[in-house]
C-alpha positions in Angstrom: -15.1 91.8 46.5 -15.7 93.8 49.7 -17.1 97.3 50.1 -16.2 99.2 53.2 -17.3 102.6 54.5 -14.1 104.3 55.8 -13.9 107.5 57.8 -11.2 110.2 57.9 -10.3 110.0 54.2 -10.0 113.4 52.5 -7.0 113.5 50.2 -4.6 111.6 47.9 -2.4 110.8 50.9 -5.3 109.0 52.5 -5.9 107.0 49.3 -2.3 105.9 49.3 -2.2 105.0 52.9 -5.4 102.8 52.7 -4.1 101.2 49.5 -0.7 100.5 51.0 -2.3 99.0 54.2 -4.3 96.5 52.2 -1.6 95.7 49.7 0.9 95.1 52.6 -1.2 92.1 53.4 -2.1 91.1 49.9 0.1 92.6 47.2 -2.2 91.4 44.5 -5.3 93.1 45.9 -7.2 95.6 43.8 -8.1 98.7 45.8 -10.4 101.5 44.7 -11.1 104.4 46.9 -13.9 106.9 46.4 -13.2 109.9 48.6 -16.5 111.5 48.0 -18.5 108.5 49.2 -15.9 107.6 51.8 -15.9 104.0 50.4 -13.2 101.5 49.6 -13.7 98.5 47.3 -11.2 95.7 47.7 -10.8 92.6 45.5 -8.8 90.1 47.6 -8.7 86.6 48.8 -8.1 87.7 52.4 -10.8 87.7 55.0 -12.8 90.9 55.4 -11.8 91.2 59.1 -8.1 91.3 58.2 -8.6 93.9 55.6 -10.8 96.0 57.9 -8.2 95.7 60.7 -5.3 96.8 58.4 -7.2 99.9 57.3 -8.1 100.8 60.9 -4.5 100.3 62.0 -3.5 102.8 59.3 -5.7 105.4 61.0 -8.9 105.1 59.0 -11.8 103.7 61.0 -14.0 101.2 59.1 -17.7 102.0 60.0 -19.4 99.4 57.8 -18.3 96.5 55.6 -19.9 94.0 53.3 
């Protein structure tokens, strides 16, 4: 599981966009977004770099990841 700090998320549309970006790469990925904490938890077999890049390409900069 990865936990990422993601900027510019503020609404349900943001949650959907981030989820869709990750699941476009890995349809089986579990994505949980916490808008208040600006965090995204992802359970996936993909590399962290690919997940971070997909979220960033959707317009949501990843500022930290582990």
